[in-house]
N, C-alpha and C positions, 0 to 999 in steps of 0.2 A: 653732612650727608643725610638725604631723606630716606627714612626707612619705610619701605612699602609693607603694608600689613599683609599677613599671611592670607591667601585665598584657598580655602578648601577645594578640592576637586569638585567639578560639576556634579550634581546628583546623577545625571544621565550617564556620565563616563564611569562614575562609581557603579552604578548599575549594570553598565556593560561589562565592565571589569569583573564584578562579582558573578554575573551570569557566565562569563567565559570561563572562570574559575570552577564554577559548579558543573558546567558542562564537560569541562576536562576530568573532573573527579568522577562524573558519571561514566564517562567513556572508559576510564580505568577500571571502575567497579563492574561495568557490565561485561567487560572483556576479562576481568579477573579469573585466573585459573583455566581459561579457555585454552584449547589445543586446536590449531587450524586442521582442517579436514585431511589435508596432505601432510604425510609425516615428513617433519622436518622444515615445514613452511614457516614463514614468519609472520607474526600477526600484521595486519593491514590497518592503516589509520582510518578512523572514522570521523568525519566531519558531518555534524548535524546541522546541515545547511541545504535548503533547497536550490541554492545557485550554484553549488560547487561542481555539480556534473553538467551544467548547461554548455560550456564552451566545448568540454570532450564531446558531447552529444552533437554539437554543430559541426564539429570538425570530422566526426565519424558517427553518423546515426546508427550504423550497424554495430558499433562497437560494444562489448559487454561491460557491465559495471564491475568494479573491483571485486575479484575474488569468485566471479559467476562463470559458468560454462567451461569448467575444466572437465572435459569429458572423460578423462582418466580417473577422477575422483571416485572412489568406492565408500559407501556409507559406513560409518562404525557401528558397533553394537549399541553404543551410547545413543547415536542418532540414525536410526536405521532407514529413515525415510528422507530421500532428497528433497530439498525445498525448491519450489517452482515460482518464481516471482512474475506477477502479472500487473503491467502497468496500467494507468487510467487513460481516459479521453484525453487527445492532444499530447500525451507523453510519449516517451519511448523508454526502453529498458535502462539506457546509460543514464538518463537524467534522474528518472523516477526512483532508481534503486542505488544511488550513489552512497547512502548511509546504510541502508538495510542490508545489501549484499555483503559488505566487508564485515559488517557486525556478525552476521551469521556464519561466515567464513571463520571468523576468529573464535566463534564459539563451536567450532568443529563440525559444521554442516557442509555437506555437499550442496551447492547452490547453482541454480540454474534460472536463466531469464530469457525472454523472448520478445520480439516485436510482433505485433499483430494489427490487422485493421487499418492497413494503410500501405502506401506505394513502397516497395522495396527501396531502401536507401534514403528514405524521407525521414526527417526528424520529427514529423507530425504523424503520429499513429494513433491507433484506437478510434478512428472516425468512420470506418465502414461499417457494413451491416453486422449486427452483435452476433447472431447465430453463425455467421461465417467466420468471425473471430473465434467463436467457441470451438469450431471445427479445427481451426489452427491450432489452438490450446490442446485439443485432443492428440492431434498427430505429435505435438511437442512433447506431451507427457508419455506417449508410447515411446518416442525417442530416447527419453530420459531413463525410463524404466529398462529399455533393452540395453542401454550403456552401462547402467549401474548395477543391474541384476536386483534392484529392489522390487518388493512385491507391490508398493504403493508410494505416492508421493504425498507431500504436504504442500499446499498452496497458500501463498500470501499475496493479496491482491489490494490494489488501491483504487477507490472510486469504482469506475466501470469494471476494473480488474477484480474487485471484490464481490461484485455481482455477477458478472458473466460466466465465472466457473459454476454458479449454480445452475445455469443453464446446461452447461457441459455435464454436471452430475445428474441432472433430472432427465435429460432428453438424449444425450449421446453416450450413455454408458460410463460416466466417469464415477458413478457411486462405487464401482468395484475397485477403482484405481486411486481413490483419493482417501487418505488417512484423516487430515485435518484441513479445514478452511480457515483462514484468518482473513477477515475484511477490515482495511482501513478506511473508514468514511465510505463505505460501498452504498452505491444507488439501489439498494435492495428492492425497493418497492416504487422506484421512480422518484422524480423530483418535480417541485413546481418552479425551480429556478428562482428562488426568492420572491415568489409571487408572479412572476412574468408569464408563466403558463395560464394561470388562473385569470390574470388580465387578458390575455389574448382570447381565451375562451369566452370571457364575459363580453368582450367588445366584438365578438365574431370575426376576428382577424387570425385565428390559430391556423386555419388552412392555408391562408397566404403565406403567414410567416414560416410555417413548417416547410412549404415548398421550397422557399428560398434558403432556409437552413438546411434542409436535407440535401441540396445540391452540393454542399460542402462538407456536411457531417451528418451522415445517416444515423450515426449512433446517438447524436444529441437528441434528435427527435425521438428515437426509439426509448430513451431514458426519461421521456417526459411522463409524469403522472397520468394514468389513464390510457397510455398508448397500447396499440395492439400488442406490441412486445411485452409491456409490463403485465397486461392482462394475462397473457399466455404463461408467463413466468409465475404470476400470482396464482394460477390454476394448479400449481403444484404445491404441496406443503413446503413450508419454509425449510424443513430439515429433512435429510433422508437418514434412516437408520444405518449405524455403522460409520458414519462421518462425524467427527467433532467440529463444532463452529465456535468461533469467536468473532464478534464485532466490536471494533474499537472506533468511537465516534466522538467529535467535539461539538460542544453546543455552539461554538462559532463557525460553524460550517454554513456558508452562504452560497454553496453549489447545491449540495443535496439537502433540499428543505422540504417540510421540516426535518430538522436533523434526526428526529425520532424514527423517520422512515427507513433509516438504516438499519435499525436493530431487527433481529429475527425472533421468532417464537417457535417453541418446540423443544423436543428433548435433546439433550447434548449441547444446548446453546449457552454461551457466556457473552452478555452483552455489557460492554463497559462504557460508561459516560466520563470522559476524561476530566471533566470539571468537578464531578462527585468524587472523583478520586484525587484531584490535585486542583486546588483552586488558583494555584500559581500558572496553570497552563492556559495560554491564550492563542494556541495554535489554530489556524484554520484548515479549509479543505485541503489546500496543496501541502502545508507545512507538516500535516500529521504523518506523512511518510518519512519524515526526517526528525520527528520529534522524540528526544531520548525517553521521555515518560512513556509515550505509546509503543516505542520500540522495545522498551522493557516488558510491556504486556505481551508483545508478540513473542519474545523468547519463552515466556511462561506458558503461553497457548501451545507452542510447540513441544515443550517439555515440562508438563505440569508436575511431573514427579520429583523434578529438581528445580524448584523455583528460584529465581534470582530476585534480589531487592529491586523492587521498581521505584525509581526516584521520583521525588516530587520537586522538580526545579523550575524556576521561572522559564518559561519558553515562549518567544514570540519571533516568528521567522522573519519579521522585518527588521530586527536588530541584527 
């Protein structure tokens, strides 16, 4: 009988298994000791994957992410500010917040999320005029405050959703209603779209390109570096007194470029470069909203008085 030599597991499989084990450990740690906002509620599973919520979002674009939009929720003394989640361009609340919403719920927050900037019932949101989207956010915040009795809200936003609330704060009276703003890869000062905007400018084709793009996505053109919208937003200080700001960004962001344009300056700002914090983190623009390293930073930004351990685990959404 021929004895076959033992073949060790392939490195990629070993890496995948190790990553899965680490992510599971992180999930347990980030939720350790947490109590859901609703008395008697059971903890929700948290899958740190950008694909987990896609099928539910396609099936029902108006559906809420797990743990969000329970209008009977009342904030606890430990977490007195309900959290409003604001999705990014082309996203919607269901797919963008499939990880963040249940994690916040498991940590005792009242969590709310909205769709904005797109046709009702459409899975593609965040594409219409940004100031109009900010007005939708304003109305939603008022609804959350009225339902919960809270004095202010905390906002966590991804991409456009991390930038647009600054328009709400600066131009629509949001400064009196927002306690903390956390941006995950926000387009704070616009983007060159990995150099495509600069190329169009240098070749004299920007007007033509923008006219074509804006027909399908007004918000895309408004987020270009140097646009009229970005110039108006930049006319304001980056920060407003009384609001706490945290920006979490990845050096591998190929959508908001240069990635440093996400960061804010001013008092009360905490800018976090994920790779300076954890060299094992390879997340990009989309994956940052599902990254256990980044989501640990979000928990600490919302409750700095009771910090959790922020993990440093290998994370690549492609796996």
